[in-house]
N, C-alpha and C positions, 0 to 999 in steps of 0.2 A: 220104455216107449220113447220114441223120437218125436219131440214136440216142435221141430224146426218147421217154420213156415216156409215151404219149398218156393212159393212164389217170390220171396224176398231174395233167394239165393241168386237170381239172375242179375241182381244189382252188382255182383262182382265179376260179371261176365263182360268182355270187351270184344267187339267184332272188328276184325281188321282184314284188309285185303292182303293176300300173299303176293309180295312183289319180289321176293328172293327166296330161293328154295333152301332147305335144310334137311338134315337127316332127321331131326325131330319132327318136322312137319310131315315128311314121308312116312315115318313110323306111325304117326298119329292117323294118317289117312289109311295106311294099310290096316290099322285096327278098326277104323269106322266103316270103311266101304263093304266089308262082308255083312255088316249089320243092316245095309241097304237091300242087298239083293243076293240070292243064292247063286246067281250066275257069276258072281265075282270071281275073276281068274287071277289076275295079279295087277300090281301097280308099282312101277319103278321110278327111279329118279329122272329118267329120260322122259317119261310120261308127264311127271310133275313139272319138269322144265318146259316142256311143250305148251302146257296149259298156262303156266305163268308168263311165258314169252308171247302168248297169242294176243292179237290185237282185237279179237271178238269175244274171248272168254275171260272172265275174272273169277278168281277163287278166293273165298272168303273163310276165315276160321273164327271160331268162338273160343276165346281164351279165359279160363278161370283165373283171375288175378289173385285169389285167395289160396290157390292150390298150385303153387310153383309154376304158374302160367301153363297149366295143363290144357291141352286142347280137347274141348268137350263137344265140338260140333263143327259143321262145315256146310257150305252150299256153294254153288257155282251159278254165275250169271253169264248167259250168252246173249250177245246183242247182235241184231242183224236189221238191216234196212230192206224193206220189200215195198211194192207199189202201194200197199194198204197202211203203211206207217212203219215208224221205227219201234221195234219190238225188243222187249227184254224177256228172256225165258229163264226161269228159275229151275235149276237141275240139281240132282243129287243132294237134296237136303238131308242131313243126318244129325241127330243128336245122340251121343253115346247112350246106350241102353241103360247104363247105370245112373244116368243123370236126367232121364226123361221125367216130365211132371214138375220141372222146376222153372219153367218159363223161358228156357233158353231158345226153343224153337220160335216162340213168339217174339222174342228179341231179335232173332236172326231175320225173321220175316219183316218186321218193322224196318230193320236196317236195309233190307233188299228193296222194299217198297219205296222208301225215302231215297235210295240211291238212284233207282230207276226214274223217279219223278225228276230229280235233279239233272238227269241226262237228257230230258226232253222226250223220254219214250212216250208213245201214244197208247201202248198196252203192255200189260205184264201177263205172261202166260206161265202155267205150271200144270203138271199132271201128277196125280197121286193114285196109286192102286187103291181100290175100294176096301181092301183089307186093313189099310192103315186108318182105322177108325178116328183116332185122336188127331191125327194130322189133318185129316178131311174136315173135322170140326173146327180145328184152328183156321184153316183157310177160309172157310165160310164166315167164321167170326171176324175175320180181317176184311171182309168185303169182297173176297173172290166169289164169282159166280160160277156154278156148275154149268157147262155148256154141253148140249147133246151133240156129239160128233163121232165119227168113226175114226179111230186112230189105227194106223197100220204101221207094222214094222217088218222090214225085210232084214233077216239076220244073214250076215256074211261070214 
């Protein structure tokens, strides 16, 4: 039986902003993205470069320092200024399915919140499907409030 305290495993996790692309980062994202959505089609180096080079999008990865710097999670911050304030939106939060329950998602969200606060954002938004029960519990525990709204998507 495994007696490892999974909560302590996040101590070996480092969250870093991706400022330079690599084949390792691309391969890790290609592994993680299908775990987020069944609609995943493809993700290539030019897509990764476009995100990394963007002025409004920041890509972060969670690296396990005790496991040959394995990438075990990711999230993206999108920033935009609108008349009601400077907003940070958290998108595409993924913890590798083999590493869930270890506190990695919580560590990534604390990092995202602190990053947003340091930029002067007036609000942080995120959306999570109701089927992601553990993720929704996490967001509520961190102080996010569920708002009643209609979200619409137009697929092209």
